[in-house]
C-alpha positions as CSV (number, residue, x, y, z in Angstrom):
1,M,109.2,125.5,86.5
2,I,110.8,123.9,83.1
3,P,114.5,124.5,82.2
4,D,115.3,126.5,79.6
5,K,117.9,124.2,78.3
6,I,118.7,120.8,79.2
7,L,122.5,120.5,80.5
8,Y,122.7,116.9,81.8
9,E,120.2,114.0,81.4
10,T,120.3,110.5,83.3
11,A,118.0,107.8,83.8
12,V,117.7,104.8,86.4
13,T,115.9,101.7,86.1
14,A,114.3,100.1,89.0
15,H,113.1,96.6,89.0
16,G,111.2,94.8,91.7
17,G,110.1,97.8,93.5
18,R,111.3,98.6,97.1
19,E,112.8,95.1,97.2
20,G,114.7,95.1,94.0
21,K,117.4,96.8,92.3
22,A,117.9,99.8,90.5
23,R,120.7,100.6,87.9
24,S,121.7,103.7,85.6
25,V,121.3,103.2,81.9
26,D,125.0,103.9,81.4
27,G,125.8,101.1,84.2
28,S,127.7,103.6,86.3
29,F,125.2,103.3,89.0
30,S,123.7,100.0,90.4
31,V,122.3,99.4,94.0
32,N,120.5,96.9,95.6
33,L,117.0,97.8,97.4
34,S,115.7,96.8,100.5
35,V,112.6,97.8,102.6
36,P,113.7,99.3,105.9
37,K,112.2,98.0,109.2
38,G,110.2,101.1,109.9
39,L,108.2,100.7,106.9
40,G,107.5,96.9,107.8
41,G,110.4,95.5,105.7
42,P,113.3,93.2,106.9
43,G,116.0,95.9,106.5
44,G,119.1,94.7,105.3
45,E,121.9,95.7,103.2
46,G,120.2,97.3,100.4
47,T,119.3,101.0,100.2
48,N,116.0,102.5,100.1
49,P,114.3,105.6,97.8
50,E,114.6,107.8,100.9
51,Q,118.3,107.4,101.2
52,L,118.9,107.9,97.6
53,F,116.9,111.0,97.6
54,A,118.5,112.0,100.9
55,A,122.0,111.5,99.2
56,G,121.1,113.4,96.3
57,Y,119.4,116.2,98.0
58,A,122.5,116.6,100.2
59,A,124.8,116.6,97.5
60,C,123.2,119.1,95.2
61,F,122.3,121.4,98.2
62,L,126.1,121.3,99.0
63,G,126.8,122.6,95.4
64,A,124.4,125.4,95.8
65,V,126.0,126.1,99.0
66,K,129.2,126.5,97.4
67,L,127.8,128.4,94.5
68,V,126.3,131.2,97.0
69,A,129.3,131.4,99.0
70,R,131.5,131.8,96.3
71,N,129.4,134.7,94.6
72,R,129.5,136.4,98.4
73,K,133.1,135.8,98.3
74,V,133.0,133.7,101.5
75,A,135.6,130.9,101.9
76,L,134.1,127.9,103.0
77,P,136.2,125.4,105.0
78,D,136.9,121.8,103.6
79,D,134.8,120.3,106.3
80,T,131.5,122.0,105.1
81,S,128.7,119.7,105.0
82,I,125.0,119.0,104.4
83,T,123.1,116.3,106.0
84,A,119.6,115.7,104.6
85,K,117.2,113.9,106.7
86,V,114.3,112.3,105.0
87,S,111.1,111.1,106.8
88,I,108.2,109.1,105.2
89,G,104.7,109.2,106.7
90,P,101.1,108.6,106.0
91,V,98.9,111.6,104.8
92,P,95.3,111.0,104.0
93,V,95.8,109.5,100.6
94,G,99.3,107.3,100.3
95,Y,102.4,108.8,101.9
96,A,104.4,112.0,102.1
97,L,108.2,113.0,102.5
98,A,109.4,115.9,105.1
99,V,113.0,116.8,104.7
100,E,115.5,118.8,107.3
101,L,118.6,120.0,105.8
102,V,121.2,120.4,108.3
103,A,124.0,122.5,107.3
104,S,127.5,122.6,108.9
105,L,129.7,125.5,107.9
106,P,132.4,125.4,110.8
107,G,134.0,128.9,111.5
108,I,131.4,130.9,109.7
109,D,129.5,133.5,111.4
110,R,126.0,132.1,112.1
111,A,124.1,134.9,110.4
112,V,126.2,135.0,107.3
113,A,125.8,130.9,107.2
114,E,122.1,131.2,107.4
115,E,121.9,133.8,104.5
116,I,124.1,131.4,102.6
117,V,121.9,128.4,103.4
118,A,118.6,130.5,102.6
119,G,120.3,131.5,99.2
120,A,121.1,128.0,98.2
121,H,117.5,126.7,99.3
122,E,116.4,129.3,96.3
123,R,118.7,128.0,94.1
124,C,119.1,124.0,94.6
125,P,117.2,122.1,91.8
126,Y,116.0,119.7,94.6
127,S,114.6,122.7,96.7
128,N,112.8,123.9,93.7
129,A,111.5,120.5,92.7
130,T,110.3,120.1,96.5
131,R,109.1,123.6,97.1
132,G,105.1,123.8,97.7
133,N,105.2,119.8,97.9
134,V,107.6,118.6,100.4
135,D,108.0,120.5,104.2
136,V,111.8,121.3,103.9
137,Q,113.3,122.9,107.4
138,L,116.8,124.5,107.0
139,T,119.0,124.1,110.0
140,V,122.4,125.7,110.5
141,A,124.5,123.5,113.0
């Protein structure tokens, strides 16, 4: 799927791989990277690609949830949240990711919340990017 029109573009450069640094070209984003213990590294204070992916997916998906709710004229509470659980593990050649998106829409009828989350999954750019490539499970808490 290719966008009809590019609305925003950014770039981040990584140095040193999983044990290095990543910085956006405009300097507004800079992080130290470290290999988590679960992947054989020392852990430490740096973040890792899975955490960065989880943060991006959760934030983007919440934006899509808000859009769908607004279109359905459903007022979401301020404490609505998305938790993206990102897992990594081996496949026959290399590694693959799996994601669980846990949506918390307090005070919203469960059936309505599930419809909103399903609609968000159809619209979210991260969901569109992963569809067919990454196992993504949707959970309404």
